[in-house]
C-alpha positions in Angstrom: 4.4 13.4 -48.9 6.6 14.3 -46.0 4.5 14.7 -42.8 5.3 17.5 -40.5 6.2 16.8 -36.8 3.3 19.2 -35.8 0.9 17.0 -37.7 2.1 13.9 -35.9 1.8 15.8 -32.5 -1.8 16.9 -33.3 -2.9 13.3 -34.1 -1.2 11.9 -31.1 -3.1 14.4 -29.0 -6.3 13.4 -30.7 -5.7 9.8 -29.9 -5.0 10.7 -26.3 -8.2 12.7 -25.9 -10.2 10.0 -27.7 -8.9 7.5 -25.2 -9.9 9.9 -22.4 -13.4 10.2 -23.7 -14.0 6.5 -23.9 -12.3 5.9 -20.5 -14.7 8.4 -19.0 -17.6 6.6 -20.6 -16.6 3.0 -19.6 -16.2 1.6 -16.2 -13.9 -1.1 -17.4 -13.9 -4.8 -16.5 -12.3 -7.1 -13.9 -10.5 -10.3 -15.0 -13.7 -12.3 -14.6 -15.5 -9.9 -17.0 -17.6 -8.2 -14.3 -17.8 -4.4 -14.3 -15.3 -2.5 -12.3 -17.0 -0.7 -9.4 -16.5 2.9 -8.5 -16.8 4.6 -5.1 -20.4 5.8 -6.1 -21.4 2.2 -6.6 -20.8 1.4 -2.9 -23.5 1.1 -0.2 -22.9 3.1 2.9 -23.0 0.8 6.0 -24.6 2.8 8.8 -22.7 2.6 12.1 -20.2 0.3 10.4 -22.6 -2.5 10.8 -22.8 -5.8 9.0 -26.1 -6.1 7.1 -27.1 -9.4 5.4 -28.4 -7.6 2.3 -24.9 -6.1 1.6 -23.2 -9.5 1.4 -20.9 -9.6 -1.6 -21.4 -5.9 -2.3 -19.0 -3.0 -2.3 -19.7 -1.1 1.0 -18.2 2.0 2.6 -17.5 1.7 6.3 -16.5 4.6 8.5 -15.5 4.5 12.2 -12.6 4.1 14.6 -9.8 1.5 14.4 -9.9 -1.2 17.1 -7.0 -3.5 17.7 -8.0 -7.2 18.2 -4.6 -8.8 17.8 -1.0 -7.5 17.4 1.3 -8.4 14.6 3.8 -11.3 15.1 7.3 -11.7 13.8 8.0 -15.4 14.0 11.7 -15.0 13.1 12.3 -12.7 16.1 9.9 -14.6 18.3 7.9 -11.5 19.2 4.3 -10.4 19.1 3.8 -6.6 19.1 0.9 -4.8 20.6 0.4 -3.0 17.3 -1.4 -4.8 14.4 0.5 -2.7 11.8 4.2 -3.4 11.6 6.6 -2.9 8.6 9.6 -5.1 8.7 13.0 -4.4 7.0 15.6 -7.1 6.6 19.2 -6.9 5.6 21.9 -9.6 5.2 25.5 -9.6 6.0 28.0 -10.2 3.1 31.8 -10.2 3.0 33.1 -8.1 0.2 36.4 -9.7 -0.8 37.3 -6.9 -3.2 36.9 -4.2 -0.5 37.9 -6.5 2.3 35.0 -5.3 4.4 31.6 -6.4 5.6 28.4 -5.0 4.0 24.8 -5.1 5.0 22.7 -5.7 1.9 19.0 -4.7 2.1 16.6 -7.4 1.1 14.0 -5.5 -0.9 12.2 -8.3 -2.6 9.3 -9.7 -0.4 9.8 -13.1 -2.0 13.6 -13.0 -2.0 14.4 -16.3 -0.4 11.1 -17.7 0.9 12.8 -18.6 4.1 11.0 -16.3 6.4 13.5 -13.5 6.4 11.8 -11.3 3.8 10.8 -7.7 4.0 7.1 -7.6 4.9 4.1 -6.0 6.3 3.3 -7.9 9.5 -0.4 -7.7 10.2 -2.4 -8.4 13.3 -6.2 -8.0 13.4 -8.0 -4.6 13.1 -11.7 -3.9 13.4 -13.8 -1.0 12.3 -17.3 -1.2 13.8 -18.5 -4.8 13.2 -16.0 -5.4 10.3 -12.6 -7.0 10.5 -10.2 -5.8 7.9 -8.4 -8.3 5.6 -4.6 -8.2 5.2 -4.7 -6.2 1.9 -6.8 -3.5 3.4 -4.5 -3.3 6.4 -1.5 -2.8 4.2 -3.3 0.2 2.5 -4.1 2.0 5.7 -1.2 4.4 5.3 -0.8 4.9 9.0 1.9 7.0 10.7 4.8 4.7 11.9 8.0 5.2 13.7 11.3 3.2 14.1 11.1 0.7 16.9 13.5 1.2 19.8 14.0 -0.9 22.9 11.9 1.6 24.9 8.9 0.7 22.7 9.0 -2.9 23.9 7.9 -4.6 27.1 10.4 -6.7 29.1 8.5 -9.9 28.1 8.9 -9.0 24.4 12.6 -8.3 24.9 13.1 -11.6 26.7 11.2 -13.4 24.0 13.5 -12.0 21.3 16.7 -12.7 23.3 15.7 -16.4 23.3 15.8 -16.3 19.5 18.8 -14.0 18.8 20.5 -10.8 19.8 19.2 -7.2 20.3 21.3 -4.1 19.4 19.7 -0.7 20.3 21.2 2.2 18.4 20.3 5.9 18.9 17.5 5.8 16.3 16.7 2.1 15.8 16.5 -1.4 17.4 18.0 -4.3 15.5 17.4 -8.0 16.1 20.2 -10.2 14.7 21.4 -13.8 14.4 24.9 -12.9 15.5 26.2 -11.1 18.7 28.1 -8.4 16.8 26.9 -6.3 13.9 29.3 -3.4 13.9 33.1 -3.0 13.9 33.5 -6.3 12.1 36.8 -6.9 10.4 38.7 -9.3 8.2 39.5 -11.5 11.1 35.9 -12.2 11.6 35.6 -13.4 8.0 38.1 -16.1 9.0 37.2 -16.8 12.7 33.4 -16.6 12.3 32.5 -17.8 8.9 28.9 -18.3 10.1 28.6 -14.5 10.0 28.3 -14.7 6.2 24.6 -14.5 5.3 23.5 -13.6 8.8 20.3 -11.5 9.0 19.3 -8.4 10.9 15.7 -7.1 11.3 14.4 -3.6 12.1 10.8 -2.5 12.3 8.5 0.5 11.9 5.4 0.4 14.0 2.1 2.2 14.3 1.0 3.3 17.7 -2.8 2.8 17.8 -4.9 5.8 18.5 -8.4 5.0 19.7 -9.7 8.2 18.2 -8.1 7.7 14.8 -11.0 7.8 12.4 -11.0 6.1 8.9 -13.3 5.5 6.0 -12.8 2.3 3.9 -14.4 0.8 0.8 -14.3 -3.0 0.4 -16.3 -6.0 -0.4 -18.4 -7.4 2.5 -17.8 -11.1 3.1 -19.5 -12.1 6.3 -18.0 -9.8 9.0 -14.8 -9.4 6.9 -14.2 -6.3 4.8 -12.0 -7.4 1.9 -9.8 -5.3 -0.4 -11.2 -4.2 -3.7 -9.5 -1.9 -6.2 -12.1 0.9 -6.4 -11.8 2.5 -9.9 -11.0 6.2 -9.8 -10.4 6.5 -6.1 -8.3 5.1 -3.2 -10.0 2.5 -1.0 -8.9 4.2 2.2 -9.5 7.8 3.4 -7.9 8.7 6.8 -11.0 10.6 8.0 -14.5 9.9 9.3 -17.4 10.3 6.8 -21.1 10.1 7.7 -23.7 9.0 5.2 -24.7 12.6 4.2 -21.0 13.4 3.3 -20.8 10.2 1.4 -23.9 10.9 -0.7 -22.7 14.5 -1.2 -19.4 13.4 -2.7 -21.2 10.9 -5.0 -23.6 13.5 -6.2 -20.8 15.9 -7.0 -18.9 13.2 -8.9 -22.0 12.3 -10.9 -22.5 15.9 -11.8 -18.9 16.3 -12.9 -18.7 13.1 -15.0 -20.7 14.4 -18.1 -18.6 17.6 -18.2 -15.4 15.5 -18.2 -16.7 13.5 -21.1 -17.6 16.6 -23.1 -14.3 18.3 -22.4 -12.3 15.3 -23.6 -14.5 15.0 -26.7 -14.1 18.6 -27.6 -10.3 18.5 -27.3 -10.3 15.3 -29.4 -12.3 16.9 -32.2 -10.1 20.1 -32.0 -6.9 18.1 -32.2 -8.2 16.2 -35.3 -9.1 19.4 -37.0 -5.7 21.0 -36.2 -4.0 17.8 -37.5 -5.9 17.8 -40.8 -5.1 21.5 -41.2 -1.5 20.8 -40.5 -1.4 17.9 -42.9 -2.7 19.9 -45.9 -1.0 23.2 -45.0 1.3 24.3 -47.8 4.9 25.1 -47.0 5.9 28.8 -47.6 
């Protein structure tokens, strides 16, 4: 018996809605077999305080970001005032076919393992009594801008000039291993063979705002808040949230969960019925 395409589509939809039904019923498991936690499983930490009874639990912390230590770039020999810096790296290559120099972006954070990788450079940030671990800092989704020379102090500039060269363009500052990074030609490939493989670095940086409120879910480990992949929701919200708002959101989600399950189940049953009808429908 030849099966119609419509029959296949209906049964595929049925499988999808069945999966949705079971996915809404189950929390899922972590690699160690423990239940994955949702936002509503978290404990709200009043005043972003560390309470001993919350140790090892998923907690929600809301407050203002406080900078304890700026990020450091060891290759450029500079420590920024900001604890959140995104570093871009490119490498100079001589293209023999085109007879020209090209800057190739290094996109892989583990490209060479020699310290010249693209990276998030994290300092130390605190919310209330909690310090944030590196993974949480990476997920803060803060507003950044390209670093220019005017964003640096004279001490920072002097420190970098001891390690390499600075070139300030209209929109961006570059730190490089070589004195020239533009207007290079074929003669440089012969006279300056050390240019091959040279690096240049640029940065995007967050300017700390003492009134920038944030709400974060993570595992409490001492006074450290560590990243946890909260099921069904992002770990970070760029807004303040008091305990009443937190409980209101959880109540709304708990009320909606049964309806989601019912809707998926109804669509699954309906798709199966339509698939069976299509399977036995006679051709005209």
